[in-house]
VOZALO-454406 format. One record per residue (C-alpha): residue number from 1; residue in one letter; x, z, y. Coordinates in Angstrom, 1 decimal, padded with zeros to 4 digits, m for minus. Each point is the difference from the previous one (the first is absolute). Last residue first. Layout:
N
   k r   east     up  north
 NUM A      X      Z      Y
...
//
This chain:
106
   k r   east     up  north
 106 R  089.7  132.0  137.1
 105 R  001.2  000.0 m003.6
 104 V  002.3 m002.7 m001.3
 103 T m000.1 m000.6 m003.7
 102 K  003.2 m001.0 m001.6
 101 V  000.2 m002.7 m002.7
 100 N  002.7  000.5 m002.5
  99 K m001.6 m001.8 m002.8
  98 V m002.6 m002.9  000.0
  97 T m001.9 m000.2 m003.2
  96 R  000.5 m002.9 m002.4
  95 P m003.1 m002.0 m001.0
  94 K m001.2  000.6 m003.5
  93 D  001.3 m002.1 m002.8
  92 T m001.1 m003.4 m001.2
  91 A  001.2 m002.0  003.0
  90 L m001.0 m003.6 m000.2
  89 N m002.9  000.0  002.5
  88 F  001.6 m002.9  001.8
  87 G  000.6  001.9  003.2
  86 V  000.9  003.1 m001.8
  85 A  002.7 m001.7 m002.1
  84 V  001.2 m002.0  003.0
  83 G  000.3  003.2  002.2
  82 R  001.8  001.8 m002.8
  81 E  002.6 m002.7 m000.3
  80 D  000.7 m000.1  003.7
  79 S  003.0 m002.3 m000.2
  78 L m002.3 m002.7 m001.4
  77 N  001.5 m002.7  002.3
  76 G m003.2 m000.8  001.8
  75 V m003.4 m001.6 m000.1
  74 Y m002.8  001.4 m002.1
  73 K m003.2 m001.9 m000.9
  72 Q m003.1  001.2 m001.9
  71 V m002.6 m002.0 m001.9
  70 P m003.1  002.2 m000.7
  69 T  000.1 m000.1 m003.0
  68 P  002.1  001.0 m002.9
  67 L  001.6 m002.4  000.1
  66 T  001.3 m002.3  002.7
  65 R  002.9  002.1  001.2
  64 I  001.9 m001.9  002.6
  63 I  003.5  001.0  000.9
  62 A  001.9 m001.4  003.0
  61 P  003.7 m000.3  000.6
  60 L m000.4 m001.7  002.4
  59 A m001.9 m000.5  003.2
  58 L m002.8 m002.4  001.2
  57 L m001.8 m000.2 m003.3
  56 D m003.4 m001.7  000.3
  55 H m000.4 m000.3 m003.8
  54 E m000.1 m003.9  000.0
  53 R  002.6  000.0  002.8
  52 A  002.5  001.9 m002.2
  51 L m000.8 m002.2 m002.9
  50 A  000.6 m003.1  002.1
  49 P  003.6  001.1  000.5
  48 N  000.9 m001.1 m003.5
  47 R  003.7  000.5 m000.9
  46 S  000.6  002.4  002.9
  45 V m003.2  001.7 m001.1
  44 D  001.6  001.5 m003.1
  43 V m002.8  001.5 m002.0
  42 V  000.7  003.0 m002.2
  41 K m002.8  000.6 m002.6
  40 L m000.8  003.5 m001.2
  39 S m002.6  000.9 m002.6
  38 Y m000.7  003.6 m000.3
  37 Q m001.1  002.8 m002.3
  36 G  002.9  000.4 m002.3
  35 P  001.6  002.8  002.0
  34 M m002.2  000.9  002.9
  33 E  001.6  002.3  002.6
  32 K  003.7  000.0 m001.1
  31 D  000.1 m003.6 m001.4
  30 L m001.8 m001.2  003.1
  29 L  002.3  001.8  002.4
  28 K  003.1 m001.1 m001.8
  27 K m001.3 m003.6  000.0
  26 L m000.8  000.2  003.7
  25 N  003.5  001.3  000.9
  24 E  001.7 m002.7 m002.2
  23 V m002.0 m002.8  001.6
  22 V  000.6  001.4  003.5
  21 G  003.8  000.2 m000.7
  20 L  000.0 m003.6 m001.2
  19 S m001.7 m001.2  003.1
  18 R  002.5  002.0  002.2
  17 G  003.0 m001.7 m001.4
  16 K m000.8 m003.2 m001.8
  15 N m002.9 m001.8 m001.6
  14 G m001.6 m001.9  002.9
  13 A m002.8  001.0  002.3
  12 V m002.2  002.5 m001.8
  11 Y m003.7  000.2 m001.0
  10 L m000.8  002.7 m002.6
   9 R m003.1 m000.6 m002.0
   8 I m001.8  002.8 m001.8
   7 V m002.7  000.2 m002.6
   6 Y m000.7  003.6 m000.9
   5 L m001.7  000.6 m003.4
   4 R m002.0  003.2 m000.2
   3 K  000.3  002.2 m003.0
   2 V m003.1  000.7 m002.1
   1 M m000.5  003.7 m000.9
//
C-alpha cells in the first residue's frame, strides 16, 4: 500500500510562547498519526505579513494542508488534538466512542 504524503504549512506570529506550543503540538500530532508521511513548514507571518493576506488568513495560528487535495484550513491553538486529526483526515484509528451517556426515557 502506498502511503500518502501530507504537505502542511503552519502559520504563526513570532517564534515565542504560544507559537512554539502550537508548533510542538502539531509535530506531536503528526508524528503520532502519520510518522514519516508529512512535510511541515512553519511560516512566521510577523516577518512577512503578505503571506497571511495571500492565503486569506484573518486569525493565527492557522494550518493549511495543501496535499492531499482538497486544500483544508484549520485555525486555532490545536488544543483539540482529536478534532484537528479528524478535520484533516489524519486519524488512522477508529473514532472514540462516547462513554457515560445516560438515556432519558419519557
